[in-house]
C-alpha positions in Angstrom: 0.0 0.0 0.0 1.2 3.4 -0.6 0.6 6.7 1.2 -2.9 8.1 1.3 -3.9 11.8 1.5 -7.0 13.4 2.8 -8.2 16.9 2.0 -8.7 19.1 5.0 -11.1 22.1 5.2 -9.7 25.2 7.0 -11.9 27.1 9.4 -11.5 30.9 8.9 -12.6 33.0 11.8 -12.5 36.8 12.1 -12.8 39.0 15.2 -14.0 42.6 15.1 -12.3 45.0 17.6 -14.1 47.8 19.5 -13.1 51.4 18.7 -9.9 52.4 20.5 -11.5 55.3 22.4 -14.2 53.2 24.0 -13.1 51.1 27.0 -15.1 47.9 26.8 -14.7 44.4 28.0 -13.5 42.3 25.1 -16.3 40.4 23.6 -15.9 36.7 22.9 -15.0 35.9 19.3 -18.0 35.1 17.1 -18.9 31.5 16.9 -17.3 29.9 13.9 -19.5 29.0 11.0 -19.6 25.3 10.8 -17.3 24.3 8.0 -18.1 21.6 5.5 -17.0 18.2 6.8 -13.6 17.1 5.4 -14.0 14.9 2.4 -12.0 11.9 1.2 -9.4 12.6 -1.5 -10.6 12.6 -5.1 -9.0 9.3 -5.7 -10.8 7.7 -2.8 -14.1 9.3 -3.8 -13.8 7.9 -7.3 -12.7 4.4 -6.6 -14.9 3.5 -3.6 -17.9 5.8 -4.0 -18.5 6.6 -7.6 -20.9 4.8 -10.0 -18.3 5.4 -12.7 -15.8 3.2 -10.9 -18.5 0.6 -10.0 -19.5 0.3 -13.7 -15.9 0.0 -14.9 -15.1 -2.7 -12.3 -18.2 -4.6 -13.0 -17.5 -4.5 -16.7 -14.0 -5.8 -16.2 -15.3 -8.7 -14.1 -17.9 -9.6 -16.7 -15.2 -9.7 -19.4 -13.1 -11.9 -17.2 -15.9 -14.4 -16.7 -16.8 -14.4 -20.4 -13.2 -14.9 -21.4 -12.6 -17.8 -19.0 -15.7 -19.7 -20.1 -14.8 -19.1 -23.7 -11.1 -20.0 -23.3 -11.5 -23.4 -21.8 -13.5 -24.6 -24.8 -10.2 -25.1 -26.7 -7.4 -26.3 -24.4 -4.6 -23.7 -24.6 -1.1 -24.9 -25.2 0.4 -22.3 -22.8 -0.7 -20.4 -19.7 -0.5 -16.7 -19.4 2.2 -16.8 -16.7 5.6 -15.8 -18.0 8.2 -18.6 -17.9 11.3 -18.1 -15.7 13.7 -15.7 -17.4 11.1 -14.5 -19.9 10.3 -10.8 -20.2 7.2 -8.9 -21.0 8.9 -7.5 -24.1 10.0 -11.1 -25.3 7.4 -13.3 -23.7 7.5 -17.1 -23.2 4.9 -18.8 -21.1 4.6 -21.8 -18.8 3.2 -24.8 -20.7 -0.2 -26.1 -19.8 0.0 -29.8 -20.6 -3.0 -31.5 -19.1 -3.1 -29.4 -15.9 -6.4 -28.2 -14.5 -7.5 -24.6 -15.3 -7.0 -21.7 -12.9 -7.6 -17.9 -12.7 -5.2 -16.1 -10.5 -6.1 -12.7 -8.9 -4.6 -10.2 -6.5 -6.8 -9.7 -3.5 -6.7 -6.0 -2.4 -8.5 -3.7 -4.8 -8.9 -6.6 -7.2 -11.3 -9.0 -5.5 -12.1 -6.8 -2.5 -12.2 -3.1 -1.6 -10.6 -2.5 1.8 -13.1 0.0 3.0 -12.4 -0.2 6.7 -8.7 0.3 6.5 -8.9 2.9 3.7 -11.3 5.0 5.6 -9.2 4.8 8.8 -6.1 5.9 7.0 -7.9 8.7 5.2 -9.9 10.1 8.2 -6.8 10.1 10.4 -4.8 11.8 7.7 -2.0 9.3 7.9 0.0 7.4 5.4 0.2 3.6 5.2 1.1 2.2 8.6 2.4 -1.4 8.6 1.3 -2.0 12.2 -2.3 -0.9 11.5 -2.3 -2.9 8.3 -1.2 -6.0 10.2 -4.2 -5.6 12.5 -6.4 -5.1 9.4 -5.2 -8.3 7.9 -6.0 -10.1 11.1 -9.4 -8.5 12.0 -10.8 -6.9 8.9 -13.3 -9.6 8.0 -16.7 -8.1 7.3 -15.2 -4.6 6.9 -14.0 -5.3 3.3 -16.4 -5.8 0.5 -16.4 -7.7 -2.7 -15.8 -5.4 -5.6 -18.7 -4.9 -8.0 -19.3 -8.1 -10.0 -16.5 -10.1 -8.4 -18.8 -12.5 -6.6 -20.6 -13.2 -9.9 -17.3 -13.5 -11.7 -15.7 -16.1 -9.3 -19.0 -18.0 -9.2 -19.1 -18.3 -13.0 -15.4 -19.4 -13.2 -15.8 -22.0 -10.5 -19.0 -23.3 -12.2 -17.0 -23.8 -15.4 -14.3 -25.8 -13.6 -11.8 -23.1 -13.3 -10.0 -22.8 -9.9 -10.0 -19.3 -8.5 -6.7 -18.5 -6.7 -5.6 -15.4 -4.9 -1.9 -14.3 -5.0 -1.6 -11.3 -2.7 1.0 -9.4 -0.7 -0.9 -9.9 2.4 1.4 -11.8 4.8 1.5 -15.5 5.4 1.6 -14.9 9.1 -2.0 -13.6 8.9 -3.3 -16.2 6.5 -6.4 -17.0 8.6 -7.4 -13.3 8.6 -7.2 -13.1 4.9 -9.1 -16.4 4.4 -11.8 -14.9 6.7 -11.9 -11.6 4.9 -12.4 -13.2 1.5 -15.1 -15.5 2.8 -16.9 -12.7 4.7 -16.9 -10.7 1.4 -18.9 -13.5 -0.2 -16.1 -14.8 -2.4 -16.1 -18.3 -1.0 -13.3 -20.4 0.4 -9.6 -19.7 -0.1 -7.1 -22.0 1.6 -3.5 -20.9 2.3 -1.1 -22.9 0.2 -3.7 -24.2 -2.1 -5.9 -21.4 -3.4 -4.3 -18.5 -1.4 -0.7 -17.5 -1.8 0.9 -14.8 0.4 4.0 -12.8 0.9 6.4 -15.0 3.0 5.4 -18.2 1.2 8.8 -18.1 -0.6 12.0 -16.1 -0.8 10.6 -13.6 -3.3 9.4 -11.0 -0.8 6.9 -8.7 -2.4 7.6 -10.0 -5.9 4.9 -12.4 -7.0 6.9 -14.1 -9.7 8.0 -17.1 -7.7 4.4 -17.6 -6.4 3.1 -17.3 -9.9 5.6 -20.0 -11.0 4.5 -22.3 -8.2 0.9 -21.9 -9.2 1.7 -22.4 -12.9 3.5 -25.6 -12.1 0.2 -27.1 -10.9 -2.4 -25.3 -13.0 -3.0 -24.1 -16.6 -3.4 -20.4 -15.6 -5.6 -18.8 -18.3 -6.3 -15.6 -16.4 -4.3 -13.1 -14.4 -6.1 -10.2 -12.7 -4.8 -7.4 -10.7 -4.7 -3.6 -10.0 -0.9 -3.2 -10.3 1.5 -4.2 -13.1 3.4 -6.2 -10.6 0.4 -8.6 -10.5 1.5 -9.7 -14.0 5.3 -9.5 -14.0 7.9 -8.1 -11.6 9.7 -6.7 -14.6 7.3 -3.7 -14.4 8.7 -3.0 -11.0 12.4 -3.2 -11.8 14.4 -0.9 -9.6 15.2 2.5 -11.3 13.1 1.6 -14.4 12.4 5.0 -15.9 8.8 6.1 -16.2 8.9 6.3 -19.9 10.3 2.8 -20.3 7.7 1.4 -17.9 5.0 3.0 -20.0 6.5 1.6 -23.2 6.8 -1.9 -21.7 3.1 -1.9 -20.5 1.8 -0.5 -23.8 4.1 -2.1 -26.3 3.2 -4.7 -28.9 3.9 -7.8 -26.7 2.0 -6.6 -23.6 -0.9 -5.2 -25.7 -1.5 -8.8 -27.1 -2.2 -9.9 -23.5 -4.4 -7.1 -22.0 -8.0 -8.3 -21.9 -6.8 -11.6 -23.5 -5.6 -13.3 -20.3 -4.3 -10.3 -18.4 -7.0 -8.1 -16.9 -6.2 -4.8 -15.1 -8.6 -3.2 -12.6 -8.6 0.6 -12.1 -6.9 1.8 -8.9 -6.2 5.5 -8.6 -5.5 5.3 -4.9 -2.0 3.8 -4.7 0.7 2.4 -6.9 4.3 2.9 -8.2 3.1 5.8 -10.4 2.7 8.0 -7.3 6.4 9.0 -7.8 5.8 10.5 -11.2 6.9 14.1 -11.8 5.3 16.8 -14.0 7.3 15.8 -17.1 6.4 12.1 -16.6 2.7 12.9 -16.7 2.7 15.9 -18.9 5.3 15.9 -21.7 7.2 19.2 -21.7 6.6 19.8 -25.4 2.9 19.9 -24.7 3.1 22.8 -22.2 0.5 25.5 -22.8 -0.2 28.9 -21.2 -3.2 31.2 -21.9 -2.3 34.6 -23.4 
């Protein structure tokens, strides 16, 4: 999780003074006019509260379910998990053989919206706090909700014989809490080590590549879903990868052949590696404009 910001409303109060030549007892300052309650940041408003986001997420989930049901009609030769040593720009994939089918998803902001924790961070005006998040992983069941259309999506995939697996950077130490959270959100049963893979399950740390390889050794993975590019390949998160190269990698010919054709990305304007972008990363300098 990355840092969260909350907009604050400032209270402005004025105080009228009595004329200097009149000796008076100072009057109490006028009562402040109640200010509008502080609102969540625009990113939080959009993702968790807007019908625009709900429609977009539901449509993505519908595409995933349709794709999965269609894809298994003709057994694919390869999965959509990159083989060890392969890159997004020169992809090779784990072979399927006769392995059972699976769809692999991130959990946070992909299967569930973490409403309880996100509101806490935002209302307190604090950034991501690892100790607070640890408590959330343990006790957040019932305070996170399934994203629009995700229950219907996982239900359709399972009915078609496709295993639904979560590969998330929640911690292995809190596996039971994550199992409880997914179940309470209506997404059914996830079992650590079988259909739930967590940070700490291997030596990869926050990289999900080793966990994806482990899953692909047992399943023909026909779908990857996530809200961050790292949910598809750690290559996108390579240290010191320039913003322009990351953009080119994600939008190049090889990656474009996978988006919505096995790789499915959910909108998340709240947190991600892109938070470090500067003006010239988001707005090319040759496109600057000023009114005259």
